[in-house]
N, C-alpha and C positions, 0 to 999 in steps of 0.2 A: 701787578705781574704784566698787564697789558702794556704799560708804559715801557718795561723792560725790552719787549720785543718789537715795539713799534719803532720802525725806522725814522730818521730826521726827514725832514721835507727839504733835501738837497736840490740844487739845480740838475736839470736832465743829464748834462755832460756828466756830472758826478755819479748819477743812477747808472749811467751806461757804463762807466768805469768800474764801478762796484760789481755790476752784472757780469762784466767780462772776468773779472778777478775771481768771482764766486763759481763761474763756469769752469775756468781752467783749473783752480785749485781743487773744486768738487771732483772733477773728473780724475785728477791726479790722486787724490786721496782714496777714491773708489778702486782706482787700479793697485794701489799701494796696499790697500786694505783686503782687496779680494782674496788674495793667497793666505792672509791670516786669519779671515773669517771662516775658511774652510777647517782650520784647526785652532780656534779660538784659545784654547787653554794650553797649547804647547807649540805654538809657530817658532819659538825661539829654541826649540830643542831641549832635550833633557839636562843639559848643564847650564840652562839660563839661570842667572842670579836672580831674576825677578820671578815672584810667585805667580802661578798660573791665573790668578784673579786679575792680576794688574796686566797680563798678557791679553787676557779677554777685553779688558777695558780698553786697551789700545786699539785692538782689532775693530771693537765696535765703534770706537770713537772715529777711526779713520774710514771705514766702510760706510756706516750710517751717517756719519757728519759729512762725508763727501756727498751723499744724497740730499742731505739737508741744505749743504751749501748750493747745490745746483737749483733746488727748488727756492731757495730763500725763505725756508721754513725754520722757525727758531733758531736764526742764524746765530745769534750772539751766544746762545747756550751750546750750539754745536761747535762754535769758534772757541769758545772756552774750553771744552774738553779736547780740541785739537791742539789748543795752545798748550795745555799741561803735557800732552803726548810729545809734542816737539821740544818742551823744555827738557823733559826727561830725555829725549834723543840727543838733543844738544850736549847736555850734561855727561850722558854715557860716552858720546864720541869725543868730546873736547877733553873731560877730566878723567873719566874712568880708562879709556881707551888710549887716549893721547893723540887722537887723530888730529892733523892740521886742519885750518879753516877750509882751505883748498888744496888737493893733493894732486900735483902736476903727473904723478904716475898712474892717476887713475884709481887708486885704492881709497880706503875710507877716508871720509872728511866729514865736517859737520856744516858745511856750506849749505846745503839743501834744507836740513831742519831748521837752520837759523833763519833762512829766507821764509820758510812756512811759519816759523814763530813770529816773525815781524807782521806777516800778512794777517795771521790770526789775531794779533794785537789790534791791528786796523779794524778788522770786522766785528771785534767785540766792541770797540769805541764807536765805530760808525753805524753799525747795523747792517741789514742787507741792502738798503737802497729801495727806491721806488719801483723797480721791476722785481717784486718778490711776492711770495703768498705771505710774508710778515706784514707787508702794506695792506694786503687784501683782507687779512684777518684781524690786525691790530691797529689799522689806521697809521698815521704819521704823527711826528711831534715837530714842533718849531726848532729851528736851529737858532741857537743864542749865541751871537758873536761876542767875545770879549777881548 
């Protein structure tokens, strides 16, 4: 398990880039999750097609996952939860609702959850980077170039 959380020993420039990505995305997820965590079982309203337990999982993944990203703590696990949440958001907006990727009229679209989904894929693959609690707690592992 320690190996799963240990970030790769990247060059410092990559560590800085991962830190900036984690800070910005973590803060955004905290803000997105704050309102949801206030009513975790029903933030989508009474007509939601999603069971309340899934609403709670989304609220927790966004709020707590955002905090974890900022700290760089269990980053791969937090990113995995956020990845699933963003996958559901992309599917809901693109397939169920039929929103476009970008809506020039400012209405619903799935651009933002798709971008977050890609960033979470990156963080699951790369880990937190060197400026993280993951490094302090779990050490690093070598980068294998293939």
